[in-house]
C-alpha positions, 0 to 999 in steps of 0.5 A: 500500500504505497503513497500513490494508491488509487481508489481502484487499487484499494478496491482491488487490494480488498477484493484480493484479501477476501478471495479465499472466502468468496465474500466479494460478490460478482458484478451483476454483469457477470457471465453464466460461466463466471457465476458457475465458477464463483459458486464452485469456488464458494462451495469448495471454500465452505466445505474446506472450513467445515471439514476443520470446524467439526474436528475442532469441535470434537477436540473441544469435547475431548480436551474439556478437562484440560483448560490450556488445550481447551483454551487454544482449541476454543479460540481457534475454533471460534476463528474457523466458526467465524469465517464459516458463518461470515461466508454463509451470511455473505451468501444469503446477502449476496444480492444485496451486497452485489448491488451495494458494491456495484453502485460503489465501484460505479460511482468511483469510476464515474466520479468527477474531479471534486468527488475523486479528491474526497474519495482519494483523501479517504483512501490516503487517510486509511490505507496504512491502517487497512493494509497493516490490519490485513497483513497482520491477519495473515501473519497471525495465521502464519505464526499459528501454522508454524506452531509445530516447529516450536512445540511438541504438537504435530498439527497447528491445531488440536483437532480430533479426526474420526480416523488414524492420522499416523501415515506420513502422506495423511499427516502432510495433507492434514497439515496443509488443509489446516494451514489453508483454513487458517488463511481462510480465517485470516480472509474472514477477518479481512471481511471486516475491511471489506465492510469498513470500505463500504461504511467509509464510502457512505461517509465519503458520500455524505461529505461530498454532498455537504460540499455540493450543498455549500456550492449550490447557487440555484434552486435546481442544484438545491433540488438535485442535492436533496434527491441525492440525500434521499438516495444516500439515506436509502443506500446507508439503510441497505448497508445497515440491514446487510452488515448487522448480522456480520457484526453480531457474528464478529462480536460473539466469536471474538469475545469467545476467542479473546476470553479463552485465548487469554487463558494461555497467557496466564498458563505455565507454558513456553514463552513462544506459545504465550507470544503466539496467543498474545497475537491471536488475542490482540487480532481478535480484539481489534476486529470489532474496531474495524467496524466501530471506527468507520461506523462512528465516522458515518454517524459523524458525517451524516449529522455534520450534513445538517450544519453544512446545509444550515450554513448555505443561503437557503433562507433566500429560497422559495418556501417549498425549498425552505421546507425541504431544507428544514426536513433535511436538517431534522432528518440529519439529527437522526444518527445513521447508526448500526444497531442490533436490538438487545445486543448493540445499542449503537455501534461506535468507538464508545461501544467498542471500549465497553466491549473490551471492558466486558471481555476483560471482566469475563476473562477475569471471572473465567480465570478465577474459576480455572485457578480455583479448580486447579487448586482443588485438584492439587489439594 
């Protein structure tokens, strides 16, 4: 992600990062052959994750009385479960995402000079963070799959298979399969940047509209801005409806991964393994931030529009136009927030801080339980 990254290059990079999950939908203009190939890839990727998730669940049951191995297995199973569920969610929302991303790419291609300046500023502002996050996701998997190099375990995970795995060829196949699923889990984490890209694009559209409203000098241009505002609100509503279950999946799986992964940080085991799971816990804890930050920016830009239009010369317009502007100002007071009833009151940076605090509280409670059970067994 160099200094001269364009919007198109940023989109291509994000597409590449989630390729192993097939979460970025094809264009509505794709041919039947392309659709068939894409569907085949998705089915293959889905079967790949399932064939590791089930042995991991078996491993959780097998090692239920060993807190350390249980913590490792639960945290890794959460990552595999997350990518599996995200793939299903993206599949169910494929038509919706298809139109959202098609509209986004189409707008970026047809944007005029002023619009491109705003879009480019967003790319320049967030390219390093997104790029480093994606790189970190894949490096985390690299650390996990290299676990057998510095630990006695044969495979990267403690998955239990319903057949013997003593043969060298079978061991090789299982190792490479677990490694592949690990990179799929990384691509599943990169889906967060895919959704973040959509949220940042919506925020950029509000900023572009604010600039257009400040520069609108005629009633015709004001009316065009009002129509654009309605269009952006509809677009944002579709985003909120499409991503909320992905966010719910991320909250549930990362909470489990953070809590159980943290158990390995207090256990008596090699420093390298502690460092490995410190990386896993950090990666899981950052995931929700990838949603919270752009969601917070979207709320801020949508409400800022009221200030932008209020500072225009709208009082000198006719009464009908004044009423429309008044409606926009009132509508902009309502936050374009992502909410999940009973779970997420409003996705934002303050909510993310509360999420970290609660995860730490749950971990502390679980640590006390594990330590008390260990003390009883020792006595």
